[in-house]
C-alpha positions as CSV (number, residue, x, y, z in Angstrom):
1,M,-10.3,6.4,-4.6
2,R,-8.8,9.9,-4.7
3,V,-5.3,10.3,-3.3
4,E,-5.2,13.2,-0.9
5,D,-2.7,14.1,1.8
6,D,-0.4,11.3,2.8
7,L,-1.7,7.8,2.2
8,D,-0.3,4.4,2.9
9,V,-2.1,1.2,1.9
10,V,-1.8,-2.2,3.6
11,K,-2.8,-5.3,1.5
12,H,-3.4,-8.7,3.0
13,S,-3.3,-12.0,1.0
14,G,-4.8,-15.0,2.8
15,F,-7.9,-16.3,4.4
16,R,-7.5,-14.9,7.9
17,P,-5.9,-11.8,9.4
18,T,-3.7,-14.1,11.6
19,S,-2.2,-15.9,8.6
20,G,-1.2,-15.0,5.1
21,H,1.0,-12.2,3.9
22,Y,0.9,-8.4,4.2
23,V,2.3,-5.9,1.8
24,C,2.5,-2.1,2.3
25,Y,2.4,0.6,-0.3
26,I,4.0,3.9,0.9
27,R,3.7,7.3,-0.9
28,S,7.0,9.1,-0.4
29,S,6.1,12.1,-2.5
30,P,3.0,13.2,-4.6
31,N,4.1,11.1,-7.6
32,M,6.2,8.4,-6.0
33,W,5.0,5.1,-4.5
34,H,7.0,2.2,-3.0
35,K,5.9,-1.4,-2.4
36,M,7.3,-2.8,0.9
37,N,7.3,-6.6,0.6
38,D,9.3,-8.1,3.5
39,S,12.8,-6.9,2.9
40,R,12.2,-6.0,-0.7
41,V,11.4,-2.4,-1.6
42,T,10.4,-1.5,-5.2
43,C,9.0,1.6,-6.9
44,V,5.4,1.1,-8.3
45,E,3.0,3.2,-10.3
46,E,0.1,4.9,-8.6
47,E,-2.4,2.9,-10.8
48,A,-1.0,-0.3,-9.4
49,V,-1.6,0.9,-5.8
50,L,-5.1,2.1,-6.5
51,S,-6.1,-1.2,-8.1
52,Q,-5.4,-3.1,-4.8
53,E,-8.1,-4.2,-2.4
54,A,-6.8,-2.5,0.7
55,Y,-7.0,-4.2,4.1
56,I,-6.0,-1.0,5.9
57,L,-5.7,2.7,4.7
58,L,-3.5,5.1,6.7
59,Y,-3.9,8.8,6.3
60,A,-2.0,11.8,7.7
61,K,-3.3,15.3,7.7
């Protein structure tokens, strides 16, 4: 996956979309990513984001 423009990644853990847990990765600048996990927000490396199996990819042009 190449990272172009703005990109957010939603990851789902669970057996069905109606149950399980969702985590979102937000790119706030070209070299800065944040992991949104419920009320906890942490900085993460881009490699960690790109290694996820995305459930939803959000782009902005």
